C-alpha positions in Angstrom: 0.0 0.0 -0.1 1.5 3.6 -1.1 1.9 5.8 1.9 -0.1 9.4 1.7 1.9 12.1 0.4 2.1 14.1 3.7 0.6 12.7 6.8 1.3 15.8 8.8 -0.2 18.7 6.3 -2.1 20.6 9.0 1.1 21.1 11.0 3.1 21.8 8.0 0.7 24.6 6.6 0.5 26.0 10.2 4.2 26.5 10.3 4.3 28.1 6.7 1.4 30.4 7.5 3.3 31.3 10.9 6.4 31.8 8.9 4.6 34.1 6.1 3.4 36.2 8.8 6.3 36.7 10.5 7.6 38.0 7.2 4.9 40.4 6.7 5.0 41.7 10.3 8.7 42.3 9.9 8.0 44.3 6.8 5.4 46.3 8.4 7.1 47.2 11.5 10.5 48.4 9.1 8.2 50.4 7.1 6.9 52.0 10.1 10.2 52.7 11.3 11.5 53.7 7.9 8.7 56.5 7.6 9.0 57.8 11.1 12.6 58.2 10.6 12.0 60.1 7.3 9.2 62.1 9.1 11.7 63.4 11.9 14.4 64.1 9.5 12.4 66.0 7.0 10.5 68.0 9.7 13.8 68.8 11.3 15.7 69.7 7.9 12.6 71.8 6.3 11.9 73.7 9.6 15.7 74.6 9.9 15.9 75.9 6.2 12.5 77.8 7.0 13.7 79.6 10.1 16.9 80.7 8.2 15.0 82.1 5.3 12.3 83.8 7.4 15.0 85.2 9.6 16.7 86.7 6.6 13.1 88.0 5.4 12.6 89.9 8.8 16.1 91.6 8.2 15.3 92.9 4.8 12.0 93.9 5.9 13.5 95.8 9.2 16.1 97.3 6.8 13.1 98.7 4.7 11.6 100.0 7.8 14.9 102.0 8.4 14.9 103.1 5.0 11.5 104.4 5.2 12.3 106.4 8.3 14.9 108.2 6.7 13.1 109.6 3.8 9.4 109.8 4.9 10.0 113.4 6.2 11.8 114.5 3.0 9.8 116.4 0.6 10.9 114.6 -2.7 9.5 117.6 -4.6 12.3 119.6 -3.2 15.1 117.3 -2.2 14.7 114.4 -4.9 18.5 114.1 -5.2 18.9 113.9 -1.7 16.5 110.7 -1.5 18.1 109.0 -4.5 21.5 109.1 -2.7 19.9 107.8 0.5 18.1 104.9 -1.7 21.5 104.3 -3.0 23.4 104.1 0.1 20.5 101.9 1.6 20.9 99.3 -1.3 24.3 98.9 -0.8 24.0 98.6 3.1 21.1 96.5 3.0 22.3 94.1 0.1 19.1 95.2 -2.2 19.5 94.7 -6.0 17.8 98.0 -6.0 15.6 100.5 -3.7 13.1 102.6 -5.1 10.1 105.0 -3.7 6.8 105.6 -5.5 4.6 108.6 -4.7 0.6 109.6 -5.0 1.7 112.1 -7.6 3.2 109.3 -9.8 6.7 110.3 -9.1 9.2 107.3 -8.8 12.7 107.7 -7.6 15.2 104.9 -7.6 18.6 104.3 -6.1 19.6 103.3 -9.8 19.4 105.4 -12.5 16.7 104.2 -15.3 14.7 105.7 -17.8 11.2 105.8 -17.0 8.9 104.7 -19.7 6.3 107.4 -21.1 3.4 104.9 -20.1 4.6 104.2 -16.7 2.2 105.3 -14.3 3.5 104.6 -10.5 0.0 104.5 -8.8 -1.1 101.9 -11.0 1.5 99.2 -10.8 0.8 96.3 -8.8 3.3 96.5 -6.1 1.8 99.8 -5.2 -1.6 99.2 -5.4 -1.0 95.8 -3.2 0.9 97.7 -0.5 -1.6 100.3 0.0 -4.6 97.9 0.1 -2.6 95.8 2.8 -1.5 99.1 4.8 1.5 97.0 6.0 4.8 95.8 4.5 4.1 93.4 1.6 6.0 90.8 -0.1 5.1 91.0 -4.1 4.5 87.8 -6.3 7.6 86.9 -8.2 8.3 88.0 -11.6 11.0 88.2 -14.0 12.8 91.6 -14.1 13.5 92.7 -17.7 16.3 95.0 -16.4 18.2 92.4 -14.1 17.0 89.6 -16.2 16.6 87.7 -13.0 13.4 86.3 -11.2 13.0 89.1 -8.4 10.4 89.8 -5.5 10.0 93.4 -4.3 9.7 94.3 -0.1 7.5 97.0 -0.1 6.5 99.4 2.8 3.7 102.0 2.9 4.4 105.4 4.5 3.1 109.2 4.8 5.1 111.9 3.4 4.7 115.1 5.8 1.6 113.5 6.9 0.1 114.5 3.8 0.8 112.6 0.8 1.3 108.7 1.1 4.0 106.7 -0.9 5.5 103.1 -0.8 9.2 102.2 -0.7 10.2 99.1 -2.2 13.5 97.0 -2.2 14.1 94.3 -4.9 15.5 90.8 -3.9 16.5 88.1 -6.7 15.6 84.8 -5.6 18.8 83.6 -6.3 19.8 85.2 -3.3 18.5 82.6 -1.3 18.9 79.8 -4.0 21.7 77.8 -1.9 19.4 77.9 1.3 16.8 76.0 -0.6 18.7 73.6 -3.0 21.7 72.7 -0.5 19.2 71.3 1.9 20.8 67.9 2.5 18.0 65.3 1.4 18.2 61.3 1.1 17.2 59.1 -1.1 18.2 61.1 -4.1 15.8 63.8 -2.9 15.4 67.5 -3.9 14.3 70.7 -2.5 12.6 73.7 -4.4 10.5 76.6 -3.3 6.8 77.4 -4.5 4.2 79.8 -3.8 0.7 79.5 -2.3 -0.6 79.2 -5.7 1.4 76.5 -6.7 3.9 78.2 -8.7 7.7 77.2 -8.6 10.2 79.8 -7.6 13.3 78.1 -7.1 14.2 74.7 -8.6 17.3 72.8 -9.1 16.4 72.6 -13.0 15.9 76.1 -13.8 13.5 75.2 -16.7 10.9 74.6 -14.3 11.0 77.9 -12.5 7.8 80.2 -12.7 5.7 76.8 -13.7 3.2 75.5 -11.8 3.8 72.6 -9.5 1.6 69.4 -9.5 2.2 69.3 -5.8 -0.4 71.7 -4.4 -2.1 72.4 -1.1 -4.7 74.5 0.8 -3.6 78.2 1.3 -4.7 78.2 4.8 -2.3 75.0 5.7 0.8 77.0 7.0 2.0 74.0 9.2 4.9 71.6 8.5 3.4 68.4 6.6 5.6 65.3 5.9 5.0 61.9 4.0 2.4 63.2 1.9 2.8 60.3 -0.6 1.6 60.4 -4.5 2.4 57.6 -7.1 6.0 58.3 -7.4 7.3 60.9 -5.0 6.8 61.6 -1.2 6.5 65.2 0.0 6.9 67.5 2.9 6.6 71.2 3.2 6.8 74.1 5.6 5.5 77.7 5.3 8.1 80.4 5.5 6.9 83.3 7.7 6.3 86.6 6.5 5.5 85.3 3.0 3.4 83.0 0.9 6.3 80.7 0.2 6.7 77.1 1.0 9.6 74.7 1.0 9.0 71.5 -0.7 11.0 68.3 0.0 10.7 65.9 -2.7 11.8 62.2 -2.1 11.8 59.5 -4.8 9.5 56.8 -3.6 11.5 54.1 -5.5 14.5 54.9 -3.7 12.8 55.3 -0.3 11.6 51.8 -0.2 13.9 50.0 -2.5 16.3 48.5 0.4 13.1 47.5 2.4 11.1 46.1 -0.8 14.2 44.2 -1.9 14.6 43.0 1.6 10.9 41.7 1.5 11.3 40.1 -1.9 14.5 38.1 -0.8 12.5 36.8 2.6 9.5 35.9 0.3 11.9 34.2 -2.2 13.5 32.3 0.6 10.0 31.5 2.2 9.0 30.2 -1.2 12.3 28.3 -1.9 11.9 26.7 1.6 8.5 25.6 1.0 9.2 24.1 -2.5 12.4 22.3 -1.1 10.3 21.1 1.4 7.6 19.7 -0.6 10.1 18.2 -3.2 12.3 16.6 -0.3 9.0 15.0 1.4 7.8 14.0 -2.3 11.1 12.3 -2.9 11.0 10.8 0.4 7.6 9.7 0.3 8.1 8.1 -2.9 11.3 6.4 -1.9 9.3 5.2 0.9 6.5 4.0 -1.3 8.7 2.0 -3.7 11.2 0.8 -1.0 9.2 -2.4 -0.2 8.7 -3.0 -3.8 12.5 -2.8 -4.4 13.2 -5.1 -1.4 10.8 -7.6 -2.5 12.4 -7.5 -6.2 15.8 -7.5 -5.1 16.3 -11.2 -4.3 14.7 -12.3 -7.6 16.6 -9.8 -9.6 20.1 -10.8 -8.0 19.2 -14.4 -8.5 18.5 -13.5 -12.1 21.5 -11.7 -12.7 23.9 -14.1 -11.0 22.3 -17.1 -12.7 22.7 -15.7 -16.2 25.9 -13.9 -15.7 28.7 -14.6 -18.4 30.9 -16.1 -16.0 30.4 -18.9 -13.5 30.1 -18.3 -10.0 30.0 -20.6 -7.0 29.8 -19.7 -3.2 31.0 -21.9 -0.5 31.4 -21.7 3.5 34.5 -22.1 5.4 33.9 -26.1 5.4 33.8 -25.6 1.5 30.3 -26.6 1.5 28.4 -25.2 -1.5 25.7 -22.8 -0.9 25.3 -21.3 -4.3 26.0 -21.6 -7.9 24.5 -20.5 -11.1 23.9 -22.2 -14.3 26.7 -20.6 -16.4 29.0 -22.6 -13.8 27.3 -25.7 -14.7 27.5 -25.1 -18.4 31.2 -24.6 -18.4 32.2 -27.4 -16.6 29.5 -29.5 -18.5 28.1 -31.2 -15.2 24.5 -31.5 -14.0 23.2 -29.6 -11.2 22.6 -32.4 -8.8 26.4 -33.0 -8.9 26.7 -29.5 -7.1 23.8 -29.3 -4.8 24.7 -30.4 -1.1 28.2 -31.2 -2.0 31.4 -30.1 -0.7 34.3 -28.3 -3.2 36.9 -31.2 -2.7 38.8 -34.1 -4.4 36.0 -36.4 -3.9 33.5 -34.1 -5.8 36.0 -33.3 -8.4 34.2 -30.5 -10.4 36.7 -29.7 -12.8 36.6 -33.3 -14.0 36.6 -31.8 -17.8 40.4 -30.8 -17.1 43.3 -32.8 -17.1 43.9 -34.2 -13.2 47.0 -31.8 -12.9 44.6 -29.0 -13.6 42.1 -30.2 -11.2 44.8 -30.8 -8.3 46.3 -27.0 -8.8 42.9 -25.6 -8.4 41.8 -27.4 -5.2 45.5 -26.4 -4.0 44.7 -22.9 -4.7 41.3 -23.3 -2.7 43.5 -24.2 0.4 45.7 -21.3 -0.4 43.1 -18.8 -0.2 41.7 -20.4 3.1 45.3 -20.3 5.0 46.5 -17.1 3.4 43.3 -15.3 2.9 43.9 -13.6 -0.3 42.6 -13.8 -3.6 44.4 -16.0 -6.1 43.9 -16.6 -9.9 44.5 -19.6 -12.3 44.5 -19.7 -16.1 43.7 -23.1 -17.9 42.9 -24.5 -21.0 40.6 -27.2 -22.4 42.2 -28.8 -25.2 39.4 -30.7 -26.6 37.2 -27.5 -27.3 40.2 -25.2 -27.6 38.9 -23.0 -24.9 40.8 -20.9 -22.3 39.0 -20.2 -18.8 40.4 -17.7 -16.0 39.4 -18.9 -12.2 39.4 -16.3 -9.5 38.9 -17.2 -6.0 37.9 -14.5 -3.3 38.1 -15.3 0.1 34.9 -14.1 2.4 36.2 -12.5 5.7 34.2 -11.2 8.8 35.2 -7.7 10.4 37.8 -9.5 12.4 39.4 -11.1 9.6 37.9 -14.7 10.0 37.8 -16.7 7.2 34.0 -17.3 6.5 34.3 -18.8 2.9 35.0 -18.3 -0.7 33.5 -17.0 -4.0 34.6 -18.8 -7.1 34.5 -16.9 -10.6 34.9 -18.9 -13.6 35.1 -16.8 -16.7 35.4 -18.0 -20.5 38.5 -16.0 -21.9 38.7 -17.8 -25.0 38.3 -14.7 -27.3 40.9 -12.6 -25.2 43.6 -15.2 -25.4 43.0 -16.1 -29.3 43.1 -12.2 -29.5 46.6 -12.3 -27.8 47.7 -14.9 -29.7 46.7 -13.5 -33.3 48.3 -10.2 -32.2 51.5 -12.2 -31.4 51.3 -14.2 -34.8 50.9 -10.6 -36.5 53.9 -9.2 -34.8 55.9 -12.2 -35.6 54.8 -11.6 -39.3 55.5 -8.0 -39.2 59.1 -8.9 -37.6 59.7 -11.6 -40.5 58.6 -8.6 -43.2 61.2 -6.4 -41.5 64.0 -8.9 -41.6 63.3 -9.4 -45.3 63.2 -5.7 -45.7 66.6 -5.3 -43.7 67.9 -8.1 -45.8 67.3 -6.2 -49.2 68.3 -2.9 -47.8 71.8 -5.0 -46.7 72.1 -6.2 -50.2 71.5 -3.1 -51.7 74.0 -1.5 -49.3 76.7 -4.1 -50.0 76.4 -3.7 -53.4 77.0 -0.1 -53.3 79.9 -0.6 -51.1 81.4 -3.5 -53.3 81.1 -1.6 -56.8 84.3 0.7 -56.4 86.5 -2.4 -55.2 85.4 -4.8 -57.7 85.9 -2.1 -60.3 89.5 -1.5 -58.9 89.9 -5.5 -59.1 88.6 -5.6 -62.6 91.1 -3.0 -63.7 94.1 -4.7 -62.0 93.2 -8.3 -63.4 92.9 -6.3 -67.1 96.4 -4.8 -66.2 97.9 -8.3 -65.7 96.7 -9.9 -68.9 97.6 -6.7 -71.0 101.2 -6.5 -69.4 101.3 -10.3 -70.2 100.3 -10.1 -73.8 102.7 -7.5 -74.2 105.6 -9.4 -72.6 106.3 -6.5 -70.3 104.8 -8.6 -67.0 107.6 -8.5 -64.5 108.0 -9.6 -60.9 107.4 -6.0 -59.5 104.3 -5.2 -61.6 102.8 -8.7 -60.8 103.2 -8.1 -56.5 102.1 -4.8 -57.1 98.9 -5.4 -58.8 98.6 -8.5 -56.5 98.9 -6.5 -53.3 96.4 -4.0 -54.4 94.0 -6.9 -55.4 94.4 -8.4 -51.8 93.8 -4.8 -50.3 90.4 -4.8 -52.2 89.4 -8.4 -51.6 89.9 -7.7 -47.5 88.0 -4.6 -48.0 85.1 -6.6 -49.5 85.3 -9.2 -46.6 85.3 -6.6 -43.8 82.1 -5.0 -45.5 80.3 -8.2 -45.4 81.5 -8.8 -41.6 80.2 -5.3 -40.9 76.7 -5.7 -42.4 76.4 -9.2 -41.1 77.1 -7.7 -37.3 74.6 -5.1 -37.9 71.7 -6.9 -39.3 72.2 -9.8 -37.0 69.7 -10.0 -33.5 71.5 -9.6 -30.3 71.4 -12.4 -28.0 72.5 -10.6 -24.9 73.0 -7.1 -23.6 76.3 -5.7 -24.5 78.3 -2.7 -23.4 78.5 0.0 -26.4 78.8 3.8 -26.7 75.7 5.3 -27.8 77.2 7.7 -30.3 79.6 5.0 -32.0 76.6 3.1 -32.6 74.8 5.7 -34.3 77.8 6.3 -36.4 78.1 2.8 -37.3 74.3 3.1 -38.5 75.7 6.5 -40.6 78.2 4.3 -42.1 75.8 2.0 -43.4 73.4 4.5 -44.8 75.9 7.3 -45.5 76.6 6.2 -49.4 72.8 6.4 -49.9 72.0 9.9 -48.0 75.3 11.4 -49.7 73.4 10.6 -53.2 70.5 12.4 -52.1 72.3 15.3 -50.3 71.2 14.7 -46.8 73.4 15.4 -44.2 73.5 13.4 -41.0 74.8 15.2 -37.6 75.2 14.0 -33.9 75.1 16.5 -30.8 75.8 15.3 -27.4 74.6 17.5 -24.3 75.1 16.9 -20.5 76.2 13.4 -20.9 79.2 12.3 -18.3 79.5 9.0 -20.2 77.9 7.6 -23.4 78.3 3.8 -22.6 75.4 1.8 -22.2 74.6 -1.7 -21.4 71.9 -2.9 -23.9 70.9 -4.8 -27.1 73.1 -2.8 -29.4 71.6 -4.3 -32.6 68.1 -3.4 -31.6 69.0 0.0 -30.8 70.7 0.7 -34.3 67.6 -0.8 -35.9 65.3 1.5 -34.0 67.9 4.5 -35.0 68.0 3.3 -38.4 64.1 3.2 -38.8 63.8 6.7 -37.5 66.3 8.1 -39.8 64.8 6.5 -42.8 61.6 8.2 -41.6 63.1 11.5 -41.2 64.7 11.0 -44.7 61.4 10.4 -46.3 59.9 13.4 -44.8 62.8 15.5 -46.2 62.4 13.8 -50.0 58.8 15.1 -49.9 59.5 18.4 -49.3 61.4 20.2 -51.9 62.4 23.7 -49.8 63.1 21.9 -46.6 66.7 21.9 -45.2 68.3 18.5 -46.1 69.9 17.6 -42.4 68.8 15.0 -39.9 70.0 15.9 -36.3 70.3 13.3 -33.6 70.8 14.8 -29.8 71.9 12.7 -26.9 71.2 13.6 -23.5 71.7 11.7 -20.2 69.7 12.5 -16.9 69.1 10.3 -13.9 70.6 7.0 -15.9 68.3 7.5 -18.7 69.4 8.4 -22.1 67.3 10.6 -24.2 67.8 10.5 -28.1 66.0 12.9 -30.2 65.8 12.4 -33.9 64.7 15.8 -35.6 64.1 16.9 -39.1 62.6 19.9 -40.9 60.4 17.9 -43.2 56.7 17.9 -44.1 55.9 17.0 -40.6 53.2 14.6 -39.5 49.5 14.8 -40.9 46.9 15.8 -38.5 45.0 12.9 -39.7 47.4 10.1 -38.4 48.7 11.8 -35.3 46.6 9.8 -32.9 47.2 6.6 -34.7 51.0 7.1 -35.9 52.3 4.0 -33.8 49.7 1.4 -34.8 50.2 -1.2 -36.8 50.0 -0.5 -40.6 49.6 3.2 -40.4 52.0 4.9 -42.5 53.3 8.3 -43.0 54.5 7.8 -46.5 51.0 7.3 -48.3 50.9 4.5 -51.0 54.9 4.2 -50.4 55.1 2.8 -46.8 53.9 -0.3 -45.0 53.2 1.4 -41.9 55.2 -1.1 -39.7 58.5 1.0 -39.1 57.5 3.1 -36.3 55.2 0.4 -34.8 58.0 -2.2 -34.7 60.6 0.5 -33.4 58.2 1.1 -30.5 57.6 -2.4 -30.0 61.2 -2.9 -29.9 62.1 0.1 -27.7 59.3 -1.2 -25.1 60.0 -5.0 -25.0 63.5 -5.5 -26.1 65.5 -2.1 -25.0 63.2 -1.5 -22.1 62.5 1.9 -23.1 60.2 4.2 -24.8 59.4 5.7 -28.2 57.2 8.9 -28.7 56.8 12.1 -30.8 57.4 15.1 -28.9 57.0 17.7 -31.8 54.7 17.1 -35.3 56.3 19.7 -37.1 59.1 22.4 -37.5 61.0 20.2 -36.7 59.4 16.9 -36.4 61.0 15.3 -33.3 60.9 11.7 -32.2 62.2 10.8 -28.4 63.7 7.3 -27.8 64.8 6.7 -24.0 66.7 3.9 -22.8 68.1 2.9 -19.2 72.0 3.4 -18.8 72.0 -0.4 -17.8 69.8 -3.0 -18.7 69.6 -6.0 -16.7 69.5 -9.4 -18.3 67.5 -11.0 -16.0 64.5 -8.6 -16.9 64.4 -9.6 -20.4 
C-alpha cells in the first residue's frame, strides 16, 4: 500500500503560515520605522531651512523700515536728489538689488538710474496698489525683471510723507539670493528641495527650466503647518511655510529609492520562504516516493539478484568455511559440463571433483589454490585451457572474511576468456609476421648497401686483373708489376670481406645485452646509410649534451635498428619537401641514468589525420610508399627489447621523435 504524500499537512501549513506572517510583520514594522525616521529627518531639515529664510526676510523687512524712516519726512519735490542718494546707499548697506520709492503724485525715485517709460504710472503698478491695500509691509509675487534679467520679488512698505501724501518704498530681492539656502538642503534617497508660492507656482528649482511653472504638488492656502509623508504615486513630499510670505519649501523624495531596500528585503525573504516551501515539498515527495517503492524494491531485489547471477557471463560458486557449496549459477555448470545435481548439497573437494573436464594436474592445482585462499586469506587466480574445445578459462577465488578477518568462505568466479586469449595469440602471430617482413626488408637493404659498397673495389679488381693480362700479352709483365697489382688486389679483397662482416654484425639479432657507446653505435648506422644519403644530399649530424658517459648496457643491434628506422622516416619526410633543409640531427642527453635521444628533421611533418594512430600497426606516414610497420616495430622493440620508450615530442618544424633507454639494462629483466 502506498503511503500518503504528507501525513502532517496541517502542521506543515500552520508553520508555513506563521513563517509568512512573521515576514509580513517584519516588513510592516520596518516600514513604520523608516517612515518615522523620514518624518523626523524631514521635519527638522525643512523647519531649519524655513527659519533661516524667515530670519533673512525679517532682516530685509526691518531694513525697509529703517530706510522708510530716513526719507518719509523729506520733501521729494524739493530734495529728490538727496532721496536718490539715500536709496543708493541703502541698497548697498541692506544688500538689495535696487531700492526705489513711488509717490501718489506719480513720481518714482530710484537708487539706480533708470529711464522711466512714457506710459509708466506709479500708482497703477501692482506693487504700489497691493501695498496700499494691505497697509503694511508686503512681499510681492515673484516676477521676471527685464532689467536684471532675473526672477525677483519686491519688499514694499507704505508710509506718509509730511503727514500729507502717501508713498510706497520697495527693495528688490533676486530669488537667487536664497537659492543656496533652498537647493543645498541635505535630503536622502536622491531627494531635491524647491520653493513654491501658495498658488503652486515654482519659484526656485534645481532645474531652472521649471521656475515660474506650476507644480503638480498643491495644498490648501490656509495650511501653514509643516506636513510630511504626503505620498503620491512616485514621490513623497514634505512642506513648510516661510513666515512673512506666501512661500513654501517643498522636499521631494523618490518613492522607489526610499522603499527600495526594504522592498528588496521583503522580496528576498519571500523568495527564501517560497524556495524553502518548495524544497520542503520536493524533499517530502522524494522521501515519500522512496518510502513507497522501497518495499517493492526489497521484494524484487532477491529475484533480480538471483536472475542476474544465474544468467551472468561467468560461472559463480559460493562456499562456506567448510567448503560446503551454498550457491552456484547456471553458467558454472554449463562451463564445466556437469549436472546441477552433481553440485547441490556437496563439498568443494577432491572427492567431488567438479573440474573433471580438465586434466588431473589442473584439477589438483585448482583445489590447492582453494586451500591457499583459506590459509593466506588472499585472492588467487588460475588460467587453464580445455584442449578438446580449445577454450581458455580464468578462475578467480576470493576469500570471504568477517570484520575481525576470520575466514567465512569463498567466492569462485569461472570466466571464459577464449576470445581474449585468442586475440593475444593472433596479435603475437601478426607481430611475428611483421618482424619477419622487417627482416626481409632489412635483408634487401643490406644487399643493396653491400652492392653499393662493393662497386668501387670490384671495379678496381677488374682494372688490376686487366692490367696483368695486358702486361702479359705485351711481354712486359715483371715480378714487380705482378706483386704490386697482387698487393692492391688483396687490399680490395680484404675491404670486401670487412664490408660483409660489418653488415652481418649490423643486421643480426643480439642474444644478450652488451656494453657499447651510444654515439659510436649511431655512427655505425651512419656508415651503413651514408652512401645512399650522400646521393640524396642529406647530411647526418650527432650532438651530445650533458652526458658524462655515453656507454650503455643494452641490445646494440636492436638499438641501431630503431635508429635506422627513425632516420629512414626522416629521410622520406625530407624528400617529399623540396624547400626543406636536408639535414637530420640526432641529440643525446643523459639524465638520472636515462638516455634521451632525439631524432629531428625539418621535413613535411606529421599529418593531423594520423597523429593519434601514428604508432599503430599498418599506419604509415608515406602514403602509398609505406607499409606502416616501421614506427610500430620501432616502438615495440624500444619497449620490449630495450626496456625504454619511443614517442613523438613535436609534430612539425621540426618533427622530433624521442627514444629513451636505461643506462644499464639487466639481463634478468629480459
